[in-house]
C-alpha positions as CSV (number, residue, x, y, z in Angstrom):
1,M,-9.9,-22.4,-5.5
2,D,-10.8,-18.9,-6.6
3,A,-8.5,-15.8,-5.8
4,M,-9.0,-14.0,-2.5
5,K,-10.7,-10.8,-3.2
6,L,-8.8,-7.5,-2.0
7,L,-10.4,-3.9,-2.1
8,I,-7.7,-1.4,-2.1
9,A,-9.2,2.2,-1.3
10,D,-6.5,5.0,-1.2
11,G,-6.4,8.9,-2.6
12,N,-2.9,8.1,-4.6
13,E,-3.6,6.9,-7.9
14,E,-0.1,5.9,-8.4
15,F,0.2,3.8,-5.4
16,R,-3.2,2.1,-5.8
17,R,-1.9,1.0,-9.4
18,A,1.4,-0.1,-8.1
19,L,0.2,-2.4,-4.9
20,A,-2.6,-3.7,-7.6
21,A,0.0,-4.5,-10.0
22,E,2.2,-6.2,-7.9
23,L,-0.8,-8.3,-5.7
24,E,-2.3,-8.8,-10.0
25,G,-2.7,-12.6,-9.8
26,A,-2.4,-13.6,-6.4
27,Y,-6.0,-11.5,-5.5
28,R,-8.8,-10.5,-7.7
29,I,-8.3,-7.0,-6.8
30,R,-10.7,-3.3,-6.8
31,C,-9.6,0.1,-6.3
32,C,-11.3,3.2,-5.5
33,A,-10.2,6.8,-4.8
34,D,-13.0,7.7,-2.0
35,G,-14.7,6.4,1.0
36,K,-17.9,6.6,-0.4
37,E,-17.0,4.7,-3.2
38,A,-15.2,2.2,-0.9
39,L,-18.8,2.0,0.7
40,S,-20.4,1.4,-1.9
41,L,-18.3,-1.2,-3.6
42,L,-18.3,-3.0,-0.2
43,R,-22.4,-4.0,-1.2
44,S,-21.4,-5.6,-4.3
45,F,-17.9,-6.8,-3.9
46,V,-17.3,-8.5,-0.7
47,P,-13.7,-8.6,-0.5
48,D,-11.5,-11.1,1.7
49,V,-9.1,-8.3,2.3
50,L,-9.5,-4.0,2.4
51,V,-6.3,-2.2,2.6
52,L,-7.9,1.5,3.3
53,D,-5.7,4.5,3.3
54,L,-6.6,7.2,6.6
55,M,-6.8,10.1,4.7
56,L,-9.4,9.3,1.9
57,P,-11.4,12.1,0.5
58,G,-15.0,12.4,1.4
59,L,-15.3,9.5,3.6
60,D,-11.8,9.2,6.0
61,G,-10.7,6.4,6.8
62,T,-11.2,6.2,10.5
63,A,-15.7,7.1,9.7
64,L,-15.4,4.0,6.4
65,C,-13.4,2.0,9.3
66,R,-16.3,2.6,11.8
67,R,-19.1,1.7,9.0
68,I,-17.6,-1.0,8.1
69,R,-17.6,-2.5,11.4
70,E,-21.3,-2.0,11.6
71,Q,-21.9,-4.9,9.1
72,S,-18.8,-7.1,8.6
73,R,-15.6,-8.8,10.5
74,V,-13.3,-8.4,7.0
75,P,-9.7,-8.3,7.9
76,I,-8.6,-3.9,7.3
77,I,-4.8,-3.5,6.7
78,M,-4.9,0.8,7.6
79,L,-2.2,2.8,6.4
80,T,-1.3,6.2,5.4
81,A,1.3,8.5,4.1
82,K,0.8,11.7,6.5
83,S,4.0,12.2,8.7
84,A,3.8,14.9,11.5
């Protein structure tokens, strides 16, 4: 059985690397740093799960989520490090 595909879209390089390293082997992983790149990757690398930062540069996580929902039902785990 092929490993599930995971796309990590997060503006923080350290977080992306740490999460990818932790999940490596369990998933086929692709990472990107901004919303526009994530949208492009979603066309060529259709993930089983998307980890999405709300505070992405270029196209923020909320706008990206809306665009994704126009064409896909991929499960999305949304997260942010923004504090009040």
